[in-house]
N, C-alpha and C positions, 0 to 999 in steps of 0.2 A: 504494500500500500504506500509506504513512504520510502524513498530512496535512502540507501545507506549514506551516512555522513550529512544528511539534510539537517539544517538548523531549524526547521519547522517544529512546532510543539503541538502535541495533541491536548485536547481537554477544553474545559470551559474556564473562563477567567472572569472574575467579578471585580468591579470597581464601583464604589458608592459615593454619592455626593449627598450630604445632608442639606436640604434646602428649606429655609423657613418660609412659612406662609403667614401673611399678615391678615388679621381680622380687625380692620379699622375702617371706619367710614371716611371716604375721600370725596371731595367735591368733584374732582375730575376722575371718571372711571379709568381713563388711560394711565393714571398715576400708578396703579397696580402693575400694569404692563411695563412701564418705564422702570419701576423699581425692580421687578423680577428680571428684566433684561440686563440691567446693570449688575445685579447680584450674580446672575448666571455667567456673564462675561468675566467677572472676577474669579468665579469658581472654575471656569474652563482653563484659565492660565495658572491655577494653583496646582499643587501636588497632592491635593486631598485624595483623589481616587487612587493614585499610585501608592500613596502611603497606606491607605486602607487595604489595598491588595497585599502589600508587604506585611502588614500586621497579621492578616488572615493566614498568609503562607507561613510566617514565623510561628504563629500559634499552632498551626496544624503540624508542623515539623517537630516542635519541641514539647507541646502539651497534649497533642492528639486531637482526634475528631470530636470527642465529647466536649472539649473546651471550645472548639469552633462552633459547635451546635449551640452551646449555651450563650456564646457571644452573639451569634446570629439571632437567637430568640430574644435576647435582651434588646438588640437594636431594632429588629423588625417587629417586635411585639409592641413597641411604642410608636409605630408608624401610623399616621393617619391616612396617608395616600402614597402610593408608589407607582412609578412609571418605569417602563422597561423599553430599551431599544433593541431587544433581541429579535433577530429576523425570524419570520415565520417559515413554515415548510415550503419547499419548492414544488413538491408534487401536490396534486389535488387530493384532499382528504375529506372524509365525511363521517358524521356521527349519526348513527341510526338512519342512514339514507339522506341526511341533510348535509349539503356541501358546506365546508368551513373554509372561509377565505382568510381568517385572521385569528390568532390565538394570543391572548395577552394574560400574563399573570399580574395580579394586583393585590393590594392589601387595603382594606378600608375599615378602620376602627376595629381591630381585633384579628381574628384568624385570617389566613390568606385564602383567596378564592381564585378560580380561573374564570375568565370571561371569554365566551365564544361568540363571534359575529359571523 
């Protein structure tokens, strides 16, 4: 499957950015968008996602899978809303005869659910 000596890596990699949501009444509704855009621009050039990946990898190597599981539950257990940019399937898939064009994992106040469109 992979040529010998290839520098490609197998597996899934995760990077997370903690993004605050503001609940405040603004006179200009676009102020939310401007503030979110400015915050996301700062987050994109930061090392937050890379450091998070490094912490997870370090924890897995030295403390084991149970520690990573507890760490993930602690972070994602307090998540109000989660977005993912994971690409969906290339092939056509169906669930009980209904075609699925998009699969997204999300978390909304509590346990994680899958949303099918």
